[in-house]
N, C-alpha and C positions, 0 to 999 in steps of 0.2 A: 353240792354248790358246785357250779361252772368255773372253768379257769379265769373268766373275767370277772366274775364275782370276788374270786379271791385276789386278783389283780386289783380290783376298785378298793378292797376294803381299808387298806392304809390311807387311801384319799378321802375317805369318809371320815376316818379315825386321824384327821390331819395332824394334830399336835399332841396324842394322847399317847403318853410312854408307859401307862399304866395296863396291867392285864399281860395277856399272852398271843403271840402271834404263832401259830402251826406252821411247818414247813411248807405247805401250799401257799398260804397266804404269801409268805415272805417271797419265795421264789417265783411265784406268778408277777409279785409286784416288781421284783429285780428285772425280771424278762420286759415287763412293760416299761420300766425306766429305760432300759437298753434300746428298745424300739423307738421309744419317743427321742433318745438322744440322737439317734442314727435318722430320724426324720426330720430334726431340727439342722442337724449337720446338712442334710440334704437342700433342706429349704434355705438354708444360709447361702450354701453354694451357687443354688440357682438364682438368687437375688442379688448375690454379689455382695453381701454382708458377712462373709466368713471369714474377714479378716478386720472388720470394723472395730473391733475392741482387742488388739494384739493377735493372739492365736485361735480366740473362738469368735464365733460370731454371737449377733444380737439375739436372735432366736435359742441357740444353744444356750447362751448363757441364762436366759430368762427360765428356759426348762430345768438348767440346773439349780438355780436359785428357788424356783417354786417347787421342787422336789426334795431339796435337802432336809425341810423339818420332816415330811413324811417318810423319808429313807432313815433317818436317824431314829424315830420314833418306831418303825417297822424293825429296823434292827434290835433295839432294847426289848420290845416286845418278843421277838425270836429269841434272845438271851433268857429272857423270863421263862419262855417256855421250857428253856433246858435247866432251869431253877440257877441261873446265874444273873446279877445285878448288870443293869444297863450301863453301868460306869466301864465295864470290861471293853466297850465299842474304843475306849481311849487307847487300848493296845496297839490298835492299828498305826498309832504314831511311832511306833518301834520298826524301822524299815525290815520289810521281808518278813521276818518273824511273826510280827503282830498280824499281818494281813493273812498268814497261814494259820496261825491259832484261830483267829475269827472264823474264818472260812470252816475250818472243824467244827467249831462250835455251832455254825448255823447249820450244817449239814447233818449233825446229830439228832437222833430223834427226841421230842420231848418228854418230859416227864410224865408218866402214866399215871392218871388220876389229879387230884388237886397238888398243888404246890403253894409256897408261900407268897407268889403272884398271883395266883387265882385259880378258877377252875379249869379243868380240862377241856380244851376249846373242841377235842375230838369226842367227847363225852356222849356217848350213845350213839355215834354214826362213825362211819369207815372214814378213811382219811381222804378218801376220794369220791365222797357222795355229793 
């Protein structure tokens, strides 16, 4: 599967919090959101809307709001791949420590084979196929 396909998968599963998301899906989607945010910020700056809503621009705000649900769903599915509940996302509210713990969970390899959240997303294929 190509990197673009991995990045677009969470958008196709917009609010699907069930199942598993392999590392490739999560991290390519994360890269897509960072690039979209940078493009939105540049467009806001070029159009002069960069401070229309306080510290962020209109385009950037719309992007953040539009990608919020798929980002949460992809994060929950990524945690499911490591056999953890999506509720672990709430640990991010603990300053510094929470973000580090989540980062470690997101980087860990997923559970081999089926787990309580579904079948192995890489079953029968390599991670980079």
